C-alpha positions in Angstrom: 71.2 21.0 -41.1 68.9 21.0 -37.6 70.4 18.9 -35.1 68.8 18.4 -31.4 71.1 16.9 -28.9 69.3 16.0 -25.8 67.2 18.9 -25.9 64.7 19.4 -23.0 62.5 22.0 -21.9 60.8 22.3 -18.3 59.0 25.1 -16.8 59.2 26.3 -13.2 56.2 24.7 -12.2 57.4 21.4 -12.7 55.8 20.9 -16.7 58.3 19.1 -18.9 57.5 20.1 -22.5 60.0 18.2 -24.3 62.2 15.4 -22.8 65.5 14.6 -24.1 65.0 15.2 -27.8 67.7 13.8 -30.3 67.1 14.0 -34.0 68.6 15.6 -37.2 66.8 17.1 -40.1 68.9 16.8 -43.2 69.5 20.0 -45.6 66.7 20.1 -48.1 64.5 17.8 -45.7 61.1 18.5 -44.8 60.4 17.1 -41.5 56.7 16.9 -40.3 56.1 17.1 -36.2 52.7 15.6 -35.7 50.8 14.6 -32.3 48.1 15.4 -30.4 47.8 19.4 -29.1 50.0 19.6 -25.8 52.6 17.2 -27.0 55.6 19.5 -27.4 55.9 19.8 -31.2 55.4 23.4 -31.5 57.8 24.0 -28.6 60.5 21.9 -30.3 59.9 24.0 -33.5 60.0 27.5 -31.4 63.2 26.1 -29.7 64.9 26.6 -33.3 64.4 30.2 -33.3 64.6 31.2 -29.7 61.1 32.0 -29.3 61.4 29.5 -26.4 64.7 28.6 -24.8 65.6 25.3 -23.8 66.5 24.1 -20.3 68.9 21.5 -21.4 70.7 20.0 -24.3 71.7 22.1 -27.4 70.5 22.6 -30.9 72.7 23.3 -33.9 72.0 24.6 -37.3 74.6 24.1 -40.1 76.9 22.9 -37.2 76.4 26.2 -35.2 75.3 26.0 -31.5 72.2 28.6 -32.0 72.6 29.6 -28.1 75.6 31.5 -29.1 73.7 33.7 -31.9 72.1 36.9 -31.4 68.4 35.8 -31.2 67.2 38.9 -33.9 69.8 37.8 -36.2 69.0 34.2 -35.7 65.4 34.9 -36.5 66.2 36.9 -39.8 68.1 33.9 -40.9 64.8 31.8 -40.5 61.6 31.5 -42.2 58.8 31.6 -40.1 55.2 30.7 -40.9 52.2 30.6 -38.4 48.7 29.4 -38.8 47.1 33.0 -38.4 49.6 34.2 -40.9 50.2 37.8 -39.0 50.4 39.9 -41.9 50.5 43.7 -41.5 47.1 45.4 -42.0 48.2 48.6 -43.0 50.8 47.5 -45.4 50.2 46.0 -48.8 50.8 42.5 -50.0 54.3 43.5 -51.8 55.4 45.5 -48.8 54.4 42.9 -46.1 56.5 40.3 -48.4 59.2 42.3 -48.5 59.5 43.1 -44.6 62.4 41.0 -43.7 64.8 42.0 -46.4 64.1 45.5 -45.7 64.6 44.9 -41.8 68.3 43.3 -43.1 69.2 46.9 -45.0 68.3 45.8 -48.4 67.6 48.6 -50.6 64.0 49.1 -51.1 64.0 48.4 -54.8 65.8 45.1 -54.5 63.6 44.1 -51.6 60.4 44.6 -53.7 61.5 42.9 -56.8 62.6 39.8 -54.3 58.9 40.2 -53.0 57.3 40.1 -56.4 59.6 36.9 -57.2 58.4 35.0 -54.2 54.8 36.1 -54.8 54.7 34.7 -58.5 56.6 31.7 -56.9 53.5 30.9 -54.3 50.8 31.5 -57.2 49.9 35.0 -56.4 50.5 37.4 -59.7 52.6 40.4 -58.1 50.9 42.7 -60.8 47.3 41.8 -59.5 47.9 41.3 -55.7 51.0 43.3 -54.9 49.0 46.3 -54.2 46.2 44.9 -52.3 45.9 44.9 -48.6 45.3 41.5 -46.3 41.6 42.4 -46.1 41.1 42.0 -49.7 42.4 38.5 -49.6 40.9 35.3 -49.1 42.3 33.0 -46.2 44.2 30.9 -48.7 45.8 34.0 -50.4 47.1 35.4 -46.9 48.6 32.0 -46.0 50.2 32.1 -49.5 51.9 35.8 -48.7 52.9 34.4 -45.3 54.9 31.8 -47.0 56.3 34.1 -49.5 57.0 36.6 -46.6 59.1 33.8 -45.0 60.8 32.9 -47.8 62.0 36.6 -49.1 65.3 36.7 -47.5 66.1 33.2 -49.0 66.6 31.6 -45.6 68.3 28.0 -45.3 65.5 27.1 -42.8 61.8 27.6 -42.8 59.6 27.0 -39.6 55.7 26.3 -40.1 53.3 25.9 -37.5 50.0 24.4 -38.6 50.5 26.6 -41.7 47.5 25.3 -43.7 44.9 24.7 -40.7 42.9 28.0 -40.9 41.5 27.2 -44.4 38.7 24.9 -45.6 39.7 21.2 -46.8 39.7 22.3 -50.4 41.9 25.1 -50.3 44.1 23.1 -47.8 44.7 20.5 -50.4 45.5 23.0 -52.8 47.8 25.1 -50.7 49.5 21.6 -49.7 50.2 21.1 -53.6 51.7 24.5 -54.2 53.8 24.1 -51.2 55.2 21.1 -52.4 55.5 22.2 -55.9 57.8 25.3 -54.5 59.6 23.2 -51.9 60.7 20.9 -55.0 61.7 24.0 -56.5 63.6 25.8 -53.5 64.6 22.9 -51.4 64.6 24.4 -48.1 65.3 22.7 -44.6 61.8 22.8 -43.2 60.0 21.8 -39.7 56.2 21.8 -40.1 54.2 21.2 -37.2 50.6 19.8 -37.8 48.0 17.7 -35.9 46.8 15.9 -38.8 48.4 12.5 -39.7 47.4 12.8 -43.5 48.8 16.0 -43.7 52.1 15.1 -42.1 52.3 12.0 -44.6 51.7 14.0 -47.5 54.0 16.7 -47.0 56.6 15.2 -45.0 60.2 13.4 -46.4 60.3 12.2 -42.5 57.4 12.0 -40.0 58.3 12.8 -36.1 55.2 11.2 -34.3 55.1 12.9 -30.7 53.7 11.1 -27.6 54.0 13.4 -24.4 57.1 15.4 -25.0 58.9 12.7 -26.8 59.1 11.3 -30.1 57.5 7.7 -30.2 58.9 7.3 -34.0 60.9 9.0 -36.5 60.7 7.4 -40.1 59.7 7.7 -43.5 55.7 8.2 -44.1 55.8 4.9 -45.6 57.5 3.0 -42.4 55.2 5.2 -39.9 52.3 3.5 -41.7 53.7 0.4 -42.5 55.4 -0.6 -39.3 54.3 1.7 -36.5 57.1 1.4 -33.8 54.8 1.3 -30.7 51.5 0.6 -30.1 50.6 4.6 -29.1 51.8 5.0 -33.0 49.7 2.5 -34.4 46.7 4.0 -32.6 47.9 7.5 -33.6 47.8 6.7 -37.2 44.4 5.0 -37.2 43.3 1.6 -38.3 42.8 3.0 -41.5 46.7 3.2 -41.9 46.8 0.8 -45.0 44.4 3.1 -47.0 46.9 6.1 -45.8 49.7 4.4 -47.1 48.7 4.3 -50.6 49.3 8.0 -51.0 52.8 7.4 -50.0 53.6 4.3 -51.9 54.7 5.0 -55.8 53.7 3.0 -58.7 56.5 1.2 -60.0 57.1 -0.7 -63.4 57.6 -3.8 -61.7 54.1 -3.5 -60.3 52.4 -3.5 -64.1 50.8 -6.1 -65.7 51.6 -6.4 -69.6 48.4 -6.6 -71.6 47.8 -7.6 -75.3 49.1 -4.4 -77.4 47.6 -3.7 -80.9 48.5 -0.8 -82.9 46.6 2.1 -84.8 47.4 0.9 -88.4 46.8 -2.5 -87.6 43.8 -4.1 -89.4 41.0 -4.7 -87.3 40.6 -8.4 -88.5 44.1 -9.4 -87.8 44.1 -7.7 -84.4 40.9 -9.4 -83.5 42.3 -12.6 -84.0 45.6 -11.8 -82.1 43.0 -10.7 -79.2 41.2 -14.3 -79.2 44.2 -16.3 -79.4 45.6 -14.6 -76.2 42.1 -15.0 -74.9 41.6 -11.3 -74.4 38.2 -9.2 -74.6 40.4 -5.9 -75.1 43.5 -4.3 -76.0 45.5 -1.5 -75.5 45.9 0.7 -78.8 49.4 2.0 -78.9 50.6 4.5 -82.2 53.6 3.8 -83.9 56.1 5.3 -81.6 54.5 3.2 -78.4 52.7 6.2 -77.3 49.4 5.3 -75.5 46.3 5.9 -77.9 43.5 4.3 -76.4 41.8 0.7 -75.9 39.5 -1.1 -78.0 37.3 -4.3 -77.6 37.7 -7.6 -79.6 34.1 -8.0 -80.4 33.6 -4.4 -82.3 37.4 -5.4 -84.1 35.6 -8.6 -85.4 32.7 -6.8 -86.6 34.6 -4.2 -88.4 34.2 -4.0 -92.1 36.8 -4.6 -94.8 39.9 -2.0 -94.6 39.1 -0.8 -90.9 41.9 -0.4 -88.8 42.5 -0.5 -85.0 42.9 3.2 -85.0 39.4 3.7 -86.4 37.8 1.7 -83.8 39.6 3.0 -80.7 38.4 4.6 -77.9 39.9 7.2 -75.8 41.8 6.0 -72.8 40.6 8.0 -69.6 41.9 5.9 -67.0 45.5 6.4 -66.8 47.8 7.6 -64.2 52.0 8.4 -64.8 54.7 5.9 -63.4 55.5 7.5 -60.0 51.9 8.5 -59.0 50.7 7.3 -55.8 48.6 4.0 -55.5 46.0 6.2 -53.9 45.9 8.2 -57.4 45.4 5.2 -59.4 42.8 3.7 -57.1 40.9 7.1 -57.3 41.3 7.0 -60.7 39.6 3.2 -61.0 36.7 4.3 -59.0 36.0 7.6 -60.9 35.9 5.8 -64.1 34.5 2.4 -62.8 37.7 0.7 -64.8 39.0 -2.3 -63.7 42.6 -1.3 -64.3 44.4 1.6 -65.1 47.0 2.3 -67.5 50.5 3.4 -67.0 52.4 5.9 -68.8 55.9 7.6 -68.6 55.3 11.0 -70.8 53.0 9.3 -73.5 54.8 6.0 -73.5 52.6 2.9 -72.4 54.3 0.9 -69.5 51.8 -1.3 -68.5 48.5 -1.4 -66.5 47.9 -1.6 -63.0 44.9 -3.9 -61.8 43.2 -4.2 -58.2 45.2 -7.2 -57.5 48.5 -5.6 -58.7 47.9 -2.3 -56.3 47.4 -4.8 -53.2 50.8 -6.6 -54.3 52.5 -3.4 -54.5 51.3 -2.3 -51.2 52.2 -5.5 -49.4 55.8 -5.4 -51.0 56.0 -1.8 -50.0 54.9 -2.4 -46.2 57.3 -5.8 -46.2 60.4 -3.8 -48.0 60.0 -1.2 -45.0 59.8 -4.0 -42.5 62.7 -5.9 -43.6 64.7 -2.9 -44.5 65.4 -3.8 -48.3 64.2 -2.3 -51.4 60.7 -3.3 -52.8 62.1 -5.3 -55.7 63.8 -7.6 -53.2 60.7 -8.6 -51.6 58.9 -11.6 -52.6 55.8 -13.4 -51.8 52.9 -15.7 -52.8 50.9 -13.0 -54.8 47.0 -13.0 -55.1 47.0 -14.1 -58.6 49.2 -17.0 -57.7 46.6 -18.4 -55.1 
């Protein structure tokens, strides 16, 4: 969708902002450009909508050389979100959002209907917020309006320059979550500039790590964190890159252990005998459909009176995560509930448990898979439990 071919930007004083950039952003992909201040990432993005003109090379969008396109028409086909938002203070939220469709000649009714749809998409009720003015909104709400405005004319490409940098950390994470949800629904081709490696990792399908005017590594978040291409990238992503990688490594069924399972309708005494036979101190409790119900300890089963069932004694399972969730989420749940493992479910169906040892193995397997260029299930090594 967006292709850079040997693109450079040099200023008359001899400063080289970007040098010989060649990379491609696929349709529907979100690519984050990350690096320190002054490294050329914002210049790269601004060349896409011709706010800055390159001095060499060319940029193509959907196969068309943008240097042959009228800049004004080009910009109306590209959504643009900046950190300062840039809303018109004298116009309502609804009219701000409808700006680009209106400039493109849409009828007022259609433009406002589209604006209302987009406000709803970014989590702002148009009936509540549409008639307000920017000064009546919080910083996070203004940022949502900025995203809605950029999407109003349904552009295929979205450029975002530090879009969440002007809000506090809690709101920033909420905006990131909302944007990921929205991107999953609309699948725009996105270039997002950030100086924050954690934001780049969390949002990007792929990451371009900038040095001075050059891309040092262009790869998936997992590969950048697990196998930095250069010492510069390793230093930039930080010594704690293993911890960061937890946020981009998903839990897979092969990562799980299978504990002893007992059923809600099973007599307590019989269940206690099975657990002791397996030398297990607890068991996962499932209902008749195989859905997760809770957990139960062997001692309380053994002490239960005649006629008691597993379901009568089962405890609520608080430590659980869905399959496909990042390892970081599972680790957080373990710490939150002081648990030695977390249950992993698919919907309500129980799949197994993730232990600290298995979490470590999953992380190692993911790193080795990226290094070897193979799938995770093709990687083998001596596990912690084998030692």
